[in-house]
N, C-alpha and C positions, 0 to 999 in steps of 0.2 A: 505281631506275634505275641501271644499270651505267655505269661511266665509258665514254666513247666520243668519237667525232668526228663533226662535222656541218659543213655549209656555213655560211659566215659570214652573219649577219643584221645589218641596219642597227643594231639595238639593241645589238650587241656593240661598236660603235665606241668609246665612252668607256672601257670596261674594257680592251679590247685596247690602246688608246693608253697607258693607265696601266701596264699590264703591261710594255709595251715600254720605256717611259721609266724605270720603277722598276728593271727588270732592268739597264739600262745604267748607272743610278746605282749600283746594288748592286755592280757590277763596275768602278766607277771609269772608265767608258767613255762617259759622257754628254758628248760633245764635238762641236764643229762638224764637218760633213761626214759625220755618221752619221744613221741613221734617227731619232735622238732629235729632231733639228731639221727633219726632212723633213715638209712640210705634209700629205702624203698619210697620215701616221701617224694623223691625227685622223679620217679618213674611209676606212678600209680597205674598207668595204662598197662604196662607189662605185668605188674603184680596181679592185676585183676583178670589176667588171661588164664590164671590157674583154675582148674576144674573146681566146682563148688564155691566159686566166688562170684560176686556181682557188685558193680559200683554205679551209683546214680549221681549225675551232675544236675544241680539246680541252676536254672537260668532265669533271667528277667525277660521283660517284654521285647527287648532287642536281641535276645539270644546270647546275652553276655553271661559268662559264668559267675555265679553267686556263691558257689561252694559245692559240697557233695558229701556222700556217705556211702558205705558199702558193708557187705558181709563177707567174711573170709574164714576159711578153715584153718585157723591158727594151730600151729604145731603143739601137740601135747594136750589138746582139749579132749574131754571124753567123747566117745562115739555119739554122734547125733548133735553135737554142739558146734556152733560157729561163733565168730566174734563180730560185733558191730564195730567198725573201724573207720578211721580217717573222716570223722564227722565234724565238719567245720563249715561255717557260713560267714560271709562278709557282714559287717555291721548293717548295711542297707537291707540285707535279706532277713534279718532277725525281727521277730515280733510280727511277722506276716503269715505265720502258719507254715513256713517252709520246713522248720525243724520237725514239726509234727508230721507233715506229709512225707518227709524223707524217712522218718522212723517207720511209719506205716509201710512205705515202699520196701524198705529193707526187711521188715518182719515178714511181709508177704513173699519176698524173694527167698528168704530163709525157708519158709514153709514149702515153696515150690521146689527148692533144692533138696528137700527131704530132711531138714534139720528139725530137731525136737526142742532145742533150747538155744537162746541167744545170750551170749556173755558179752560184757564190755568192761573196759578199764577207763578210768577218768581221774580227774584231779579236783581237789576241793575248791580251787579258784574258779572252776567252771560251774558256778552255782545254778545258773539258768538251765544249763544242759542237764545237770543232775535232777533238777525239778521236772524237766521234760521226761527223763527216763522213768522217774517215779510215777508220773501220771500215766505213762504207757505200760505200767505194770512190772517194771524191773524192781527186783529186791536186792538189798545190799548183802554182800558176802563178807565173811571175816578174813578171807585170804584169797590171793589170786589163783586162777586156773590157767593151765597151759603154759606155753613158753613164748610169750610175745616179745620178750626182751625189754619191755617197758617197765623197768624196775622203779622208775620215777613216779609211776602212777600208784596211788594208794586208796583209790575208791574202786571197788569191784562190784559188779551187779550182774544179775542173771534173770532171764525171763523164760518161763516155760511156754512153748507155743501150743 
């Protein structure tokens, strides 16, 4: 089986939560006000059952979960905006084009769902992720949008679709 991407399954919840928390720990970013402590991190499957959302899981050749990313209608965002969320990959999945492919899948899903803009929140410790977002056309904002509850994030970006 070739590496690929698929929709999230309920059975993915524990591994995705672990990938998210392990990645934030790896980059010394496991702090209050981030997805590390967000209770939805433990049940992404249920979170992404909400209308206007979609989550993609990256898998390797053996169909093992490598990480994932999604788009979500975060509360308080302007009309037509969604947020790129829960974007994390295992170290073995990085540097192979998975991040770029996931970004493109999420942007296409946002278009299909009728969004006009994609917003994201990140951290300065996630330098490679920030460079990826820049390459994909995201631009920095001076302040956050919406009410994600992730007050620990201090990098905000937006892309017009």
